[in-house]
C-alpha positions as CSV (number, residue, x, y, z in Angstrom):
1,M,-0.1,0.1,0.0
2,A,1.3,3.4,-0.9
3,K,2.2,5.7,2.1
4,V,4.5,8.5,3.3
5,K,6.7,7.8,6.5
6,K,8.9,10.0,8.3
7,R,12.7,8.8,8.3
8,G,15.2,11.0,10.3
9,N,15.0,14.5,8.8
10,S,13.3,13.6,5.4
11,Y,9.9,12.0,4.5
12,Q,9.9,8.8,2.5
13,I,7.6,7.6,-0.1
14,D,6.8,4.0,-0.3
15,Y,4.8,1.9,-3.1
16,I,4.8,-1.1,-5.4
17,D,4.9,-0.2,-9.1
18,P,2.9,-2.1,-11.7
19,H,5.8,-4.6,-12.3
20,G,5.5,-5.6,-8.6
21,K,8.7,-3.6,-7.8
22,R,9.0,-1.9,-4.4
23,V,9.7,1.8,-4.9
24,R,11.3,4.1,-2.1
25,K,12.4,7.7,-2.5
26,S,13.0,10.5,0.1
27,F,12.1,14.1,0.1
28,K,13.0,16.9,2.4
29,K,9.6,18.2,2.8
30,K,6.4,16.2,3.7
31,R,4.1,18.1,1.2
32,E,6.5,17.3,-1.6
33,A,6.5,13.7,-0.8
34,E,2.6,13.7,-0.6
35,A,2.7,15.3,-3.9
36,E,4.8,12.9,-5.7
37,L,3.2,9.8,-4.3
38,G,-0.4,11.2,-5.3
39,K,1.0,11.9,-8.9
40,R,2.6,8.4,-9.2
41,V,-0.6,6.7,-7.8
42,S,-2.6,8.7,-10.3
43,L,-0.4,7.5,-13.1
44,I,-0.5,3.9,-12.1
45,A,-4.5,4.0,-12.0
46,E,-4.4,5.6,-15.7
47,N,-1.7,3.2,-16.9
48,R,0.6,6.0,-17.7
49,Y,3.2,5.4,-14.9
50,L,6.4,7.0,-15.9
51,D,8.4,4.3,-14.9
52,V,6.9,1.9,-17.4
53,K,9.6,2.2,-20.1
54,K,8.9,1.5,-23.9
55,D,11.2,-1.4,-23.9
56,Y,9.2,-3.1,-21.0
57,K,6.4,-3.5,-23.7
58,T,8.2,-4.1,-26.9
59,T,9.2,-7.5,-28.0
60,L,12.0,-8.6,-30.3
61,K,9.5,-9.7,-32.9
62,E,8.0,-6.3,-33.1
63,L,11.5,-4.8,-33.5
64,L,12.6,-7.3,-36.3
65,E,9.4,-6.8,-38.3
66,K,9.8,-2.9,-38.0
67,Y,13.6,-3.4,-39.1
68,A,12.9,-5.5,-42.1
69,E,10.1,-3.3,-43.1
70,N,12.6,-0.2,-43.4
71,H,15.7,-2.0,-44.4
72,R,14.6,-4.7,-46.8
73,Y,15.6,-2.7,-49.9
74,Q,19.2,-2.2,-48.8
75,A,21.8,-4.1,-51.0
76,S,23.1,-5.9,-47.8
77,Y,19.6,-7.2,-46.8
78,K,19.3,-10.2,-49.0
79,T,22.8,-11.2,-48.8
80,G,23.5,-10.9,-45.0
81,K,20.9,-9.0,-42.9
82,K,18.0,-11.3,-43.6
83,A,19.9,-14.3,-42.4
84,Y,21.0,-12.3,-39.3
85,L,17.6,-11.5,-38.2
86,E,16.5,-15.0,-38.3
87,N,19.5,-16.1,-36.2
88,F,18.7,-13.2,-33.7
89,K,14.9,-14.5,-33.5
90,K,16.1,-18.1,-32.8
91,H,18.7,-17.3,-30.3
92,F,17.0,-14.7,-28.2
93,G,13.2,-15.7,-28.6
94,E,10.8,-13.5,-30.9
95,D,8.7,-13.0,-27.6
96,T,11.4,-11.7,-25.6
97,R,11.0,-8.1,-24.3
98,L,13.9,-5.7,-25.2
99,S,14.2,-4.9,-21.6
100,N,15.4,-8.4,-20.9
101,I,18.1,-8.5,-23.3
102,K,21.4,-7.4,-21.3
103,Y,25.0,-6.8,-22.3
104,V,25.9,-9.9,-21.3
105,D,23.6,-11.7,-23.5
106,L,25.0,-10.0,-26.4
107,E,28.6,-11.1,-25.3
108,S,27.4,-14.5,-25.0
109,Y,25.8,-14.3,-28.6
110,R,29.0,-13.2,-30.1
111,N,31.1,-15.8,-28.4
112,Q,28.7,-18.6,-29.9
113,V,28.6,-17.0,-33.3
114,R,32.6,-17.2,-33.2
115,L,32.3,-21.0,-32.4
116,K,29.7,-21.8,-34.9
117,P,31.5,-23.1,-38.2
118,T,30.5,-22.2,-41.7
119,H,28.6,-23.7,-44.3
120,F,31.8,-25.2,-45.5
121,H,32.6,-26.4,-42.1
122,T,35.5,-24.2,-41.6
123,I,36.3,-21.8,-38.7
124,R,34.4,-18.5,-38.9
125,K,36.6,-15.3,-39.6
126,D,36.7,-12.3,-37.2
127,A,35.4,-10.3,-40.1
128,S,32.2,-12.5,-40.4
129,V,31.5,-12.2,-36.7
130,N,31.8,-8.5,-36.9
131,R,29.2,-8.1,-39.6
132,E,26.8,-10.0,-37.6
133,M,27.5,-8.3,-34.4
134,A,27.1,-4.7,-36.4
135,C,23.9,-5.7,-37.7
136,L,22.7,-6.4,-34.1
137,H,24.2,-3.2,-32.8
138,H,22.4,-1.4,-35.6
139,L,19.2,-3.2,-34.9
140,F,19.1,-1.9,-31.3
141,S,20.3,1.7,-32.5
142,K,17.1,1.7,-34.6
143,A,14.9,0.8,-31.8
144,V,16.2,3.8,-29.7
145,E,15.4,6.1,-32.7
146,W,12.2,4.6,-33.3
147,D,11.2,5.1,-29.6
148,M,10.7,1.4,-28.8
149,M,13.3,1.2,-26.0
150,E,15.3,3.6,-23.8
151,Q,18.8,2.8,-24.2
152,N,20.9,0.5,-26.6
153,P,22.2,-2.7,-24.6
154,F,25.5,-2.4,-26.4
155,E,26.3,1.1,-24.8
156,R,26.4,-0.5,-21.2
157,G,29.9,-2.4,-21.9
158,H,33.0,-2.4,-24.1
159,C,33.0,-2.8,-27.9
160,L,32.0,-6.2,-28.7
161,L,33.6,-6.3,-32.2
162,L,36.7,-8.2,-32.8
163,K,40.1,-6.9,-33.9
164,E,40.6,-7.7,-37.6
165,N,43.5,-8.3,-39.5
166,N,43.1,-6.7,-42.8
167,K,46.9,-6.4,-43.5
168,R,46.8,-9.1,-46.5
169,L,48.4,-7.5,-49.6
170,R,48.9,-10.6,-52.2
171,Y,49.6,-9.4,-55.6
172,L,51.0,-11.3,-58.6
173,T,54.5,-10.6,-60.0
174,E,54.9,-10.2,-63.9
175,E,55.9,-14.0,-64.1
176,E,52.7,-15.0,-62.2
177,I,50.7,-12.9,-64.4
178,R,51.9,-14.5,-67.6
179,R,51.5,-18.0,-66.3
180,L,47.9,-17.2,-65.2
181,L,46.9,-15.6,-68.5
182,D,48.4,-18.9,-70.3
183,S,46.2,-21.1,-68.2
184,C,42.9,-19.2,-68.7
185,K,40.5,-20.6,-71.2
186,G,37.7,-19.0,-73.0
187,H,35.8,-16.2,-71.2
188,I,37.8,-16.3,-68.0
189,R,40.8,-14.9,-69.6
190,E,38.9,-11.9,-70.7
191,I,37.4,-11.3,-67.4
192,V,41.1,-11.6,-65.8
193,E,42.6,-9.2,-68.2
194,C,39.9,-6.8,-67.5
195,A,40.6,-7.1,-63.7
196,L,44.4,-6.6,-64.0
197,N,43.9,-3.5,-66.4
198,T,41.2,-1.7,-64.2
199,G,41.4,-3.0,-60.7
200,M,37.5,-3.2,-60.7
201,R,35.9,-5.6,-58.2
202,R,34.5,-9.0,-59.6
203,G,30.8,-7.8,-59.3
204,E,31.5,-4.5,-61.2
205,I,33.3,-6.6,-64.0
206,L,30.6,-9.0,-64.3
207,N,28.0,-6.5,-64.3
208,L,29.5,-4.4,-67.0
209,K,27.6,-3.2,-70.0
210,W,28.5,-1.9,-73.4
211,S,26.8,1.4,-72.5
212,Q,29.3,2.0,-69.7
213,I,32.1,2.1,-71.9
214,R,32.5,5.5,-73.9
215,N,34.9,8.2,-74.5
216,G,37.9,6.1,-73.3
217,F,36.5,5.6,-70.0
218,I,34.4,3.0,-68.1
219,Y,31.6,4.8,-66.1
220,L,30.6,3.0,-62.9
221,Q,27.4,4.1,-61.3
222,K,26.6,1.1,-59.0
223,T,29.7,0.6,-56.7
224,K,30.4,-0.8,-53.2
225,T,30.8,2.5,-51.7
226,N,27.7,3.9,-53.6
227,N,30.1,6.6,-55.3
228,A,30.3,6.7,-59.1
229,R,33.7,6.8,-60.7
230,Q,35.2,6.8,-64.1
231,I,38.1,4.3,-65.1
232,P,40.6,5.1,-67.9
233,I,40.9,2.7,-70.6
234,N,44.4,1.9,-71.6
235,D,45.6,0.4,-74.9
236,D,45.5,-3.3,-73.9
237,L,42.1,-2.9,-72.6
238,Q,40.8,-1.2,-75.6
239,R,42.4,-3.9,-77.9
240,L,40.5,-6.5,-75.6
241,F,37.1,-4.6,-75.7
242,E,37.6,-4.5,-79.8
243,K,38.3,-8.2,-79.8
244,I,35.3,-9.1,-77.6
245,R,33.1,-6.7,-79.8
246,T,34.1,-8.4,-82.8
247,K,33.4,-11.8,-81.8
248,K,29.9,-10.5,-80.9
249,E,29.2,-9.1,-84.1
250,K,30.0,-12.6,-85.6
251,P,28.4,-15.1,-83.8
252,K,29.8,-18.7,-84.2
253,K,27.9,-21.1,-86.9
254,K,28.0,-24.1,-84.6
255,N,24.6,-24.8,-83.1
256,I,24.6,-25.3,-79.1
257,I,22.2,-28.4,-78.2
258,G,20.0,-27.6,-75.4
259,L,18.8,-29.9,-72.7
260,D,15.7,-30.7,-74.7
261,G,18.1,-31.9,-77.3
262,K,17.2,-29.3,-79.8
263,P,19.6,-26.4,-81.1
264,V,19.7,-23.2,-79.1
265,Q,19.8,-19.8,-81.1
266,N,23.2,-18.2,-80.6
267,R,22.2,-14.8,-78.6
268,S,25.7,-13.4,-78.3
269,S,24.7,-10.5,-80.4
270,K,22.0,-9.6,-78.3
271,S,23.8,-9.3,-75.0
272,E,24.1,-6.0,-73.2
273,Y,26.9,-7.3,-71.0
274,V,30.5,-7.2,-72.1
275,F,31.3,-10.6,-70.6
276,N,28.8,-13.2,-71.5
277,Y,28.6,-16.9,-72.4
278,H,26.5,-17.6,-75.6
279,G,24.5,-14.5,-74.8
280,R,24.0,-15.2,-71.3
281,Q,25.5,-12.8,-68.6
282,V,28.5,-14.6,-66.6
283,N,27.6,-14.6,-62.9
284,E,30.2,-16.6,-61.5
285,V,33.8,-17.3,-62.3
286,K,34.9,-19.2,-58.8
287,R,35.3,-22.6,-60.5
288,S,37.1,-21.6,-63.7
289,F,39.4,-19.2,-61.7
290,K,40.4,-21.7,-59.3
291,K,41.1,-24.1,-62.2
292,A,43.4,-21.5,-64.0
293,L,45.4,-21.1,-60.6
294,E,45.8,-24.8,-60.3
295,D,47.1,-25.1,-63.9
296,A,49.4,-22.1,-63.2
297,G,50.7,-23.4,-60.3
298,I,49.8,-20.3,-58.4
299,E,48.9,-20.7,-54.7
300,D,47.4,-18.4,-52.0
301,C,45.4,-16.3,-54.5
302,R,41.9,-14.9,-54.8
303,F,40.2,-13.0,-57.2
304,H,40.1,-9.8,-55.3
305,D,44.1,-10.0,-55.2
306,L,43.9,-9.0,-59.0
307,R,42.6,-5.8,-57.8
308,H,45.7,-5.6,-55.4
309,T,48.0,-6.6,-58.4
310,F,46.5,-3.7,-60.5
311,A,47.3,-1.0,-57.8
312,S,50.6,-2.6,-56.6
313,H,52.2,-2.5,-60.3
314,M,50.6,1.0,-60.7
315,V,52.4,2.2,-57.8
316,M,55.7,0.5,-58.7
317,R,55.4,1.9,-62.1
318,G,55.4,5.6,-60.8
319,A,51.5,6.3,-60.1
320,S,50.8,8.4,-57.1
321,I,48.9,7.2,-54.3
322,R,46.0,9.7,-54.9
323,E,45.7,8.5,-58.6
324,V,45.5,5.1,-57.3
325,Q,42.9,6.0,-54.7
326,E,40.5,7.7,-57.4
327,I,40.8,4.7,-59.9
328,L,40.1,2.1,-57.1
329,G,37.3,4.1,-55.6
330,H,38.4,4.1,-52.1
331,K,36.7,6.7,-49.9
332,S,39.8,7.5,-47.6
333,L,43.4,7.6,-48.5
334,T,43.8,5.0,-45.4
335,M,42.8,2.3,-47.5
336,T,45.4,3.1,-50.3
337,V,48.3,4.0,-48.3
338,R,48.9,0.2,-47.8
339,Y,50.5,0.3,-51.4
340,A,53.0,3.2,-50.5
341,H,55.7,1.0,-49.3
342,L,55.9,-0.6,-52.7
343,S,56.7,2.9,-54.1
344,Q,59.6,3.6,-51.6
345,E,61.0,0.2,-52.6
346,H,60.8,1.0,-56.3
347,K,62.4,4.5,-55.4
348,K,65.4,2.6,-53.6
349,K,66.1,0.3,-56.7
350,A,65.8,3.4,-58.9
351,V,68.3,5.5,-56.9
352,N,70.8,2.4,-57.0
353,L,71.2,2.9,-60.6
354,L,73.2,6.1,-59.7
355,N,75.9,4.1,-58.1
356,G,79.5,5.0,-59.3
357,L,78.2,8.5,-60.7
358,T,80.3,10.5,-58.0
359,A,83.0,8.1,-57.7
360,P,86.4,9.6,-57.9
361,T,88.4,9.0,-61.2
362,P,91.7,7.4,-61.2
363,E,93.3,10.9,-61.9
364,N,91.7,12.6,-59.0
365,K,91.8,10.3,-56.0
366,P,92.0,11.6,-52.5
367,A,94.9,10.7,-50.1
368,D,92.8,8.3,-48.2
369,Y,90.9,6.9,-51.1
370,I,90.5,3.0,-50.8
371,N,89.9,1.2,-54.0
372,P,87.0,-1.3,-54.3
373,D,89.7,-3.7,-55.6
374,M,91.2,-4.9,-52.5
375,S,94.2,-6.5,-54.4
376,Q,95.5,-3.1,-55.3
377,N,94.8,-1.5,-51.6
378,V,97.7,-3.2,-50.2
379,T,100.3,-1.2,-52.1
380,F,98.3,1.9,-51.9
381,L,97.9,1.8,-48.0
382,E,101.7,0.9,-47.7
383,K,102.2,4.4,-49.7
384,I,99.9,6.4,-47.2
385,K,102.0,4.9,-44.2
386,K,105.4,5.6,-45.6
387,K,104.3,9.3,-46.6
388,R,102.8,9.8,-42.9
389,L,106.2,8.4,-41.6
390,E,108.2,10.8,-43.6
391,N,105.9,13.7,-42.5
392,S,106.4,13.0,-38.8
393,L,110.3,12.6,-39.2
394,T,110.7,16.0,-40.6
395,S,108.3,17.5,-38.2
């Protein structure tokens, strides 16, 4: 029962809130305590009690549905977030109130995700764990913005993201590039050549259309960073495009037999995509690229490393970091700076070409000059010692 009682020099209100929790609070004056108690009792009667927080009522199911409704059009929703939301629902329970999800529950979930193997039964990488935890953090952040809860539980402790190792910089040498191109068969060679000459991502290459190639540039609108960029076309790439276009205009006469046993019309002349296989867009190159690497004897290489190869050889041939950044489409210079050390090593080799430029000539050697040829230094040192001895005697 709600009441006001005196405790020493103060007055304390004592009551039970709608959740069965006992609440006690002290005031200096009796009338202040009585007024506050009356206010709270009135709010309880009207179901407007100020301590009944939004997250005490909202369930995880409501939040997940609201999140899916507002973010299902994102590019990353189908490829990742949709599966993450299902994982959250199974782990925490869709009827769980948001107020019952604590920081310790989030940390426990992260640790379980780390131990969960991938679809290929391999150890899950830290980057994969971080992507899922970032989605969970964003989920609760939006809940606060949408007035579905008071505070994000992630803010009650340290950051739960794992430290990722992003220092990988694998690029192919010129000799490896030749071996790889010799091992590529059919359309995969054209795709690899384009990657090595542009530094484009795999998705950007496979979705490249003829309408994007004009005036000596490749115009990309849909990119990973959502920033449009233009890539200059060099002579090698120009010849490649001309070769593909010529092949496109002259389809093969050989009929292609479909699954039903009937010849399929060659549609290569109708394709809007640069890289196509019998008129159909190429959607995946994983198997063909892996086979080419095996035939070339190249290990520890992924398709994305062709992008690193492009940037590395550009820097080693004199391109500035700023130019590489613009072509690759990096938002910040931090991503591109990792190629800077290649430039420094290249400069050292270039400077070493000047060795001997300022070396003294035989006619103008200093008294203490040491000849690099050690066989000649013996007699030369004897002359120096003899001269120094004569100088000391005369002095």
